[in-house]
N, C-alpha and C positions, 0 to 999 in steps of 0.2 A: 666794406670792410668797415668799421666804424672808427671813422678820425675824428683828435684830437684838438683844437684849439688850446692857444698857447690861453688864451683869456680861461679858457676849460682849465687848464692845468695847474695855472697859478692860484684858481679860484679851492680849488681841489689841494695840491700843495700848502695853501696860506691856510684851509682852512686843519689841515696836521696840523701843523705849527700850531695854531692860536690852541687845539685843545692834547697839543707835544705832555701835558701833564698825569690828564687824566688816562692819555694809549696808555703811555708808559708804564703806570699803576697795574694797570689794568692786562699788561702782556706782559710780565717777564720771562722775556724767548731768547735774550741778549742784552747787550749792551742798547743804551738810551737810543743812541742811531741807527743802532741792527731794528728795531722795535716801529720805530719812524719810521726806516725805507720800509719795512716788512708792512706795513701798514698801507702804505702809498700805492705799493706794488699790488693786494687786496684789491686796494679800490681801482685800480687803473682795470683789473681783470675782468672788476664784473660793471663797470663801467661801457670800459673797450667791448663786451658781452664776448672774452675770448674763447674759442675752442677747447676743449682740453690739447688738442694737440697744437696750439697757438703760446700756449703756457710753458715757460721757460724748464730743464731740467733740473734740478737741482744733486748734489754731491751729499752724500752722505751726511755733510756738514753747511752750513750756512755762515757768508760771514758779508761785513759790513759791502765790503769788493764784492762778492754777491750779489749782493741786493742793488746794487749800482748794478751793475749788469744788466741784471735780468730788467729792467724799468730802461736803458737806454736800450738792450734788444728789443723790445715789444714798442719803446716811442720810434726807431727807428722811421717804420713807417707809417705808425701811426698820427703825423704830426698833419693837423690841416695846413699847413703853412710853416715857415724853417723859423723856427724859434731854439734857442741855445738851453736845451734837459737839466743839463749842468748847473747852472747856477741858482733853479729853482732846489735840487738836490744837494747842496751846500748849505740852500737855507736850514735844511730839514737834521743836516749833522752839523 
């Protein structure tokens, strides 16, 4: 199982934050915050090389809270050290 350090996670979040305007412009799938968390979730799925059965399933509609919970679920067992994921999510929201 691939793990991620706080430094790596912070770098990904900071990159998304820095590029937020272009990400939001080219991904009009929901609110700005939803788009940024959707992007983070997508990057984590790729970065952590998640199998299809490890990717959280979504109900018919998604929301900011859906993406937040999916990211927290993924990160729960994949942090290489203990750190607070929520503080990074707050910056994106």
